[in-house]
N, C-alpha and C positions, 0 to 999 in steps of 0.2 A: 603106329598105334593100332593097326588092324588086328582084329582078334580080341581086343579088350572091349568088353561090353560095359554098358552103363552100370550093370550090377557089380562088375569087377571094380569099376571106378568108385562106386558107393562103398565097397569094402575098403578101398584105399583111403577114402575120406574118413571112414570110421577109425582106421589105424592111426591116421594123423590126428584125429580128435583125441583118441586115447593117449597118444604120445604127449600131446599138449597138456592134457590134464595131469599126467604123471610127472612131467618135468617142471611145470610151473606150480609152485607152492602157493596155496592161499595164505594170506597174511594172518598172523595171530592178532587178536583184538588188542593185546597189550602193545603191539607195534604202532598203533594209532593210524597207520597208513594203509590205503588199499593198494592192490598190486599195480594199478596204473600210476599212482603217485610214486611208488618204488621204481617203476619203469622209467618215469620221467627223471627222477633223481639219478638213477643209474646212467641214463643217457647223457645228462649234463656232466656227471662225474667222469665218464670216459672220453668226452670231447674236450680237448684243451682250449679251443676257441669258444667264445661266448656264442650261445645259440638264441635265435629268435623264435617266437611262437610258431612261425611258418616252418622253420627248419625242424622244430620239434614235431609238428603236425605230420610233416612228410616222413620223418624218421620212425615215428611210432605208428603211422598208418591210421591216425585219428583225425577227425575234423577239427577245425580251428576253435570251434565253440567248446568242445570237450577239453582241448588243451588249455584254453583260457581259464576254464573252471579249475582244472588241476593246478595251474600256476597260481591262481588267486588263493586257493586253499593252502598250498605249500608256502606262499608268501605270508599269508595271515598267521601261519604257525611258526614263521621264522626259519624255514628250511631253505628258501630261495630268496633272492633279491632281484628286483627289476631295475635295470639301468636304461634310462632314455637313450634313444639313438640320436647321435649328433646330426646324422644326415636326413632322418625322416622323423618328424615330431609324432607321427602316429604309431611308430614302432618302438620296440624296446628289446633288450637282450636279457637273458636270465642267467644268473650265477648261483651256484650252490653256496650256502653260508657254512660257517664252522659248525653250527648246530645241525645243518643238513648232513655234513660229512660225518659228524658224530653218530647221527641216527643210522646212516648207511653202515658205519662201522659196527654198530650194535646188532643189526639184523642180517648182515651179509651171509653169515654162517648158515643161518636157517634158510634163507632165501636161495642160496646157491647149492645147498646140500644135494639136491637131486642131480644137478649137472656134474658135480664132482663124483657122485656115485656112478653115473653113466660112464664117465671117463675111466673110472676104475674098472668097471665091468667090461667095457669095450676094448680097452687098451688105447694108447696114444694114437697109433696110426689110423685105426678105424674111427675113433672119435674125431680126429682132425679131418678125415675124409667126409664123414657125415656132415660136419659143419661147413666144409667147403661146398657141398651140395646144397645145403640149406641157404648159404649166402648167395649162391648162384640162382636158386629158385626165388629168393626174395628180390633180387635185382630184376629178374624177368617179370615177376608179378608186379613190381613197382612200375616197370615200363608200361605194362598193360593198364594199370590204374591211371597213369599220367595221360594215356591216349584217350581215355573215356571222357 
């Protein structure tokens, strides 16, 4: 990393911020859900096993209080269900409901359009390379967070 100044790193951070802003679409008001709620529903959708609030918190990089609020809001609107844990009375798992699946079906085209556009512009090989680097970076940053 020698030769890279803090000013260079600031430029890299700005590039990353711009990338994040262009790839993550803001939700439309008619979708009723904020991007964090959509992110939580997406996470539950792609995981085959039931997830607990702690699993969700770690996977989303959010504190448990924020995750609990998101779950409560989604539960209140019928998009997820809470299932009490058989082993731990304080814990529960979250499952997406049919209504939640329908909502994800309605909005996935809009929400994922930027990532499909990126794949089209980059080509499959570069797109998959980019995401392998992003996955690797996420793992390394998650390890750092766990150590703190």
